N, C-alpha and C positions, 0 to 999 in steps of 0.2 A: 404101511399104508402111506401111499404116494397123492399129496393133496397140498395144493398152493395156498396154503393157512399161516398164520404165526402159532397158533394153538388153539386146542379142541375149544377150550374155555372163552376165548376171546372171537369166534368165528363171526357168531351175528353181532357184537357191537364194529368190527372189523368192515365187515360188509355194509353195513348204516353209515361207516365213515364214508366207503367208497360210493354208495347211493349219493349223500349228499354232495360231493366232490365232482360226480358225472353230472348230477342234474338239478340245476341252482333252481329251476322250476317248480322244485318241490321243499318241501321246510320238513326237515329230517329232524325229530326229537329222540337224540342217541340214548338219552336217558329213559326218558317215557319211552321209547320204544313205540314212537309212533310216527308214519310216513303220509303228509299231507300236502294238499296245495298250498303253495305259497301265494301271499296275497288276503288269506282269511276267508272264510265263508262268503258266497255273492248275497245278498239280500232277498228274500223269498225263494229261495231256491231248496228242493226237498236235498239234503245231505246222503250220500252212499257211503256207508261202512264198511270193510268187509275186514279181514283177517286169519289167520290159523298160524301153523309150524311153520318155521323155515325149511328150507331144501327142497323148495316146490318153485324156484324162482324158473318166470319172472311172477306168477301167482305171489302174493298179490299187490306190494309196490309197486311192480311193473304196471299196474293198471293204474295209478292213481294220476289224474289231471282231467283236461276239461274232454266230456263225453263218457267218460267211467267212473271212476270211485273218488270222494272226496279225501276218504283217508283209509291205508291200512292200519292194522296191528300186526307185527312179526313176532310171532312169541320163538322160542330156542327150536334148536333142530326137531323137529316131528312133533312140538310139545305144543300145545295150545297156547295163545297170549290171556295174560290174567285181565279178570274184568276191571282193574284200574288200566289198563292202557284203551281199553273197550270205553271207558265212560271218558277218559281224557280227549280220547278222537273224536267222540262224539260232543264233545262240549266245544270242542275247535273247530268244528266243522257246522254247529247247527248255525241256521240262521234265523233260527224263529218257524222253521216249516216243516219242521220234524225230520228224522232221520231213519233209514231204512237198513238194518244190519242185514249182511249177505251172510250167511253162516252154513259150511259144510259140514254134513249128518255125519259128527264123531261127535263121540259121548263129553269129550273135554271141551269142544269149540260149543256145543248147543248150552250144555251149564256155564260156562263162563261167559258167553254172550246172554244168558238169560240173566245172571246177577246183574249183570251190566246193563241191562235194559229196566231194570227195577232199579238201581241205581239211579239211573238219567231220570227217571220218571221222578223220583223224589229232589231232582235239582230242574223239574218242570221242563224238561225236554221229551217230547212225544216220540217213542220210537215204534218202531214194527219192523217183523222179523220176517224173511223166507229162509228156508231151510232146502238146501240143494242134496237132492236125492237120485243122481242119475244113473248111477254106475248098476247094469242090471246080472253083474256076474253073479253076485250073492246078496240075499237079503239081508244076514246078520254077521259082522266080523271082528275083527279086532277093533275095538272102539267105538263100534258102532251100533245102533239098535236100527234095524233096514237098511237100506239101499245107502250106500258110501256115496259122498259128495267128490265128485271130480270132475269132468271136461264143462259143464253145463256151468259152472261157476264163471266162465268166462262168457259164454253166450248171456248170462243174467246180468252179470255185470257191464257189458257194451250194450244192448239193447235198452235194460232198465236204466242206465247212467244216461245214454241220449234221451230217453223221456222228460228224465229230471233236467235235462240241461233245458230242456223245451219249456219248462216252467210247469208241469205236471205237477199236481199234490200229490200228498201222501198218498193216499188211496189209491190213486191212480200208478205209479210207480209200483206201488205194492204189488198191485194186481196185476200188470205187466210181468215182473219178475213172477211170481207164481206160474203165470201163464207158459213162460220161458222155460221153466225148470219142468213143467207137464210136459212138453214137449219134445225134450232134449233125453236121448239114452245115450249111455255110454259103455266100454267093454274093451279091458287092457291086458295086451300078453308081455310077457318079462322073458327077456334072453337071460339075463344075469341079474344078480342081487345089486342093492347099493351098498353102499359103505359109508356109516354116520362119523363125522370125526372123534365124539366121544367113545364111540364101540371101538374104530381101529380096524374093523373086521367086517365082513360082509354079514348082512341081517338073517339070512338064512343059507342053507347050501342048496343050490342048482347046480346040477351035471352038466358039463358041457356039450352034450347033447341033448338038453333036454330043456323045456319052457315049461314057463309058468301062465296057464291059462285062466284068464280073470282076474291077475294080479290087481292089488290096492296099490295107492301111490305113496305109502308108506311100507311097502313089502309083502302085506297081509295076503294072506292063502288066497287063491281063486277057486275057479270051481276043480280042477286038476292038471296032472303035469303029463306031458307029452313029449314025445320025441320030436326033437326039433325040424318043422316043416317049411316047405316054399313060403314066400310071402302070399300066394294065393291061396294055396291051403289055410294057412294061417287066418287070412283075411276072410275067407268063406266062414269058419269057425266064430268070427268075432259078426260078422253080420248078419248071420242065422241066428244068433243071440240077441242082437238088437233088431231085428225086421220082425222076431217072435215075438219079442216084449210088445212092440208097438209099429205095426207096418204101416208107413206111409201107404197113400192112395194112390194108384196110377196117375201122373200128371202132376202130381203135389210138389213143390218147392220145398228144398230142404238147404240149413246149411249145414256143412259138413267140416270137422274140424281133424286132420292128419298131426296126431300131439306125440311127440319125442317125447321120453321118459329122463333125458339126459343124456344120454353116450349114445344114441343112435344118430349117424351120419344124415344128413340131410337127404343125401342120392336114398337110400333106402326108404326114407318116409315118402317119396315120389314115386315109388317102387309102388310101397303102399298104396299111395292115393288113387293111383291108376288101377290097383284092384277094385278100391271102391267104388271107383266110379263107374266099371265095368260090372258090379255087381246089380248097381242102383240104378244104371241104363237099362239093363234088362229087364227090369220092372217098370220099367217108363215113370223114373223117379226124378227130378230135373234135381241137380246140385246148381242152386241159383248163388252161392256166396260160397267161400270157402277159405281154410286156412292150412297153412301146411308150415310146420316148424315146432319150435320148443315154448309151450305154454304153461303147462304144468307138468312138471318133471318131479325126480326124486332122486335128488342129488345124481349120483352118477350111474342109474341104472340104464340098462339096455333095452329097449322096447317101446310099446309103440301102443295110443290108447286111439280108441277111433270115437269118434261122438257128432251126431246125427240130433238136429233139432228139424222137425216140420215146422214151417217157417210158412204164418200168413200174412199178407200183405204189410200190416201194420210193423210186423217185426223185420221185414225187411227195409225198410224207409228208415227204420229207427237202424239197423243196421249200419246203412250206408251214410248215415247221420257224420258228421265230422267228429274226429277222436285225435287227440292228441296227448299220447303217455309213452312211458319209456319204450315198452314194447308191443303197443299197436298204433298207429300213426296213420292218419289220412284224412283226405279234403270231401267236399261236397259231391264230387263226380261220382256216379253210381257206377260199381263195375262189380267184377267177379274175380276172387282171387285176392283177397286184401289178406296182406299181411304184416309183420313188423319192417319198419325203417329200420 
């Protein structure tokens, strides 16, 4: 196992120390394992809290900052954070206006965030929850009951985060988060498995000449395996699945993310984006905003996920709102092709 780590046991603690050193604008609680905005809560602002297993960076800690999350709870690699972390985060960022938990649809995340919400209620903190379930590859997979939560998490955190930054109340922020999730679909393919530090070997066997169609971000199986094909053919498979499930209308605006799973070169991601753009153009669907890069990864997995959101005018306006986090950073000028700094 060739990895730049000190030991499998210390990976998360060492990474949190690095985040703290690199980003003084964040308050990193290494012992409690919470990443929050420095300076405490802003009076009257709804707080957004998310989290999940580590190994998907920059999700979620890389999206803490003005315009997105108020706090994130990192668990061990591919392991849900515990309710105590979420309660600590909620208490640290609650201003009295309530807290929105953004939860990917994995069994451990759902159970632990639910327990944390109950504990927060006992502390007098109002919590609402939105469940992210955008992956159309499978209805049920390892650790889930229903669709897995993947790329839509970034869209929900950005758009709902912007609305909260503007002073909307908890009900409005929650409703917007649910709208974005409902409007978004994702699909992924993998060319290699990932290797967790603790296991020291690939999480599944995938022959060199095959690809996993519909893979999950923890290496969960997808719909099937096929021989590796061209980018055009692979994208066609992904887009067929996305558009069959929720076809955008001709002339409709979309936000599209082509996301690397950890070990895919950026040049290949742009090849994929070109193919995605061709598919949507053929259907007279507009790509109004886009992201290309690594946003929801799976350690060192080679592969790509494609996320398409049917975006209305409110969503686009909130997408364009300023954001300043380690992984997403832009100002007030509207434009297409927003990405990480």
